[in-house]
C-alpha positions as CSV (number, residue, x, y, z in Angstrom):
1,S,7.9,-15.2,17.7
2,W,11.5,-14.6,18.5
3,F,11.4,-10.8,18.5
4,G,7.8,-10.0,19.3
5,I,6.9,-9.9,15.7
6,A,3.6,-11.4,14.7
7,G,1.0,-11.0,11.9
8,A,3.3,-10.2,9.0
9,R,1.6,-11.5,5.9
10,T,4.3,-10.7,3.3
11,T,8.1,-10.6,3.3
12,A,7.9,-6.8,3.0
13,E,5.8,-6.6,6.2
14,L,8.2,-8.9,8.0
15,R,11.2,-6.8,6.8
16,T,9.6,-3.6,8.1
17,Q,8.9,-5.2,11.5
18,L,12.5,-6.5,11.7
19,L,13.9,-3.1,10.9
20,A,12.0,-1.7,13.8
21,V,13.6,-4.3,16.1
22,F,17.1,-4.1,14.4
23,P,17.3,-0.5,13.0
24,P,20.0,0.3,10.5
25,G,23.1,1.3,12.3
26,S,22.7,-1.3,15.0
27,S,26.1,-2.8,15.9
28,R,26.9,-6.4,14.8
29,E,27.5,-7.2,18.5
30,D,24.0,-6.0,19.4
31,V,22.4,-8.0,16.5
32,M,24.2,-11.2,17.5
33,S,23.4,-10.7,21.2
34,R,19.6,-10.3,20.4
35,L,19.7,-13.5,18.2
36,A,21.3,-15.4,21.1
37,T,18.9,-13.9,23.7
38,A,15.9,-14.8,21.6
39,G,17.0,-18.4,21.6
40,V,17.0,-18.7,17.8
41,R,19.3,-21.7,17.7
42,K,17.4,-23.5,20.6
43,A,14.1,-23.0,18.7
44,G,15.4,-24.8,15.6
45,G,16.8,-21.8,13.7
46,T,20.2,-21.8,12.0
47,V,22.6,-18.8,12.3
48,L,25.6,-18.7,9.9
49,E,28.2,-16.0,9.6
50,D,29.8,-15.2,6.3
51,P,33.7,-15.5,6.6
52,S,34.0,-11.9,5.5
53,G,32.0,-10.8,8.6
54,R,29.7,-8.7,6.5
55,T,26.7,-11.0,6.5
56,V,24.8,-13.0,9.1
57,F,22.3,-15.5,7.7
58,L,19.3,-16.8,9.8
59,R,17.1,-19.6,8.6
60,T,14.0,-20.4,10.6
61,G,13.2,-23.9,11.6
62,G,10.0,-23.7,9.6
63,T,6.3,-23.9,10.3
64,Q,4.3,-26.8,9.2
65,R,0.9,-25.8,7.7
66,A,-1.0,-28.9,6.5
67,F,1.5,-30.7,4.3
68,V,3.6,-27.7,3.5
69,L,6.7,-26.5,5.4
70,H,6.9,-22.8,5.4
71,E,10.4,-21.3,6.0
72,F,12.1,-17.9,6.0
73,A,15.7,-16.8,5.5
74,L,16.9,-13.5,6.9
75,T,20.1,-11.9,5.8
76,F,21.6,-9.2,8.0
77,S,24.1,-7.1,6.0
78,F,26.8,-5.1,7.8
79,G,29.0,-2.3,6.5
80,P,32.8,-2.0,7.0
81,D,32.1,-0.3,10.4
82,D,30.2,-3.5,11.6
83,R,26.9,-1.6,11.6
84,L,23.7,-3.0,10.2
85,S,23.0,-1.7,6.7
86,D,20.1,-3.8,5.6
87,I,17.9,-6.9,6.2
88,K,16.8,-9.1,3.3
89,V,13.8,-11.5,3.9
90,E,13.2,-14.6,1.7
91,E,10.4,-17.1,2.0
92,W,9.9,-20.5,0.5
93,R,7.6,-23.5,0.9
94,T,8.3,-27.1,0.5
95,G,5.9,-30.1,0.4
96,P,3.7,-32.1,-1.9
């Protein structure tokens, strides 16, 4: 796991664990530094920044379970002060 997070069974549990690692009010610089330090891009994840600078989107590389690819998307939202305001977690599965 990139941030020492393990065992989350739902997107709500994952969000709660992420907010413990990235508490609201964290600076954008701190969040981006932690993503880089964790090696998200090297591990197959994708990090995209919204042109407005208010959103950072992280897509996991996916975990293969049988014939199904299990992926997550994390959206880090920032206020006008460049401080984290929320994290949204989405999950999807692809496969036969």
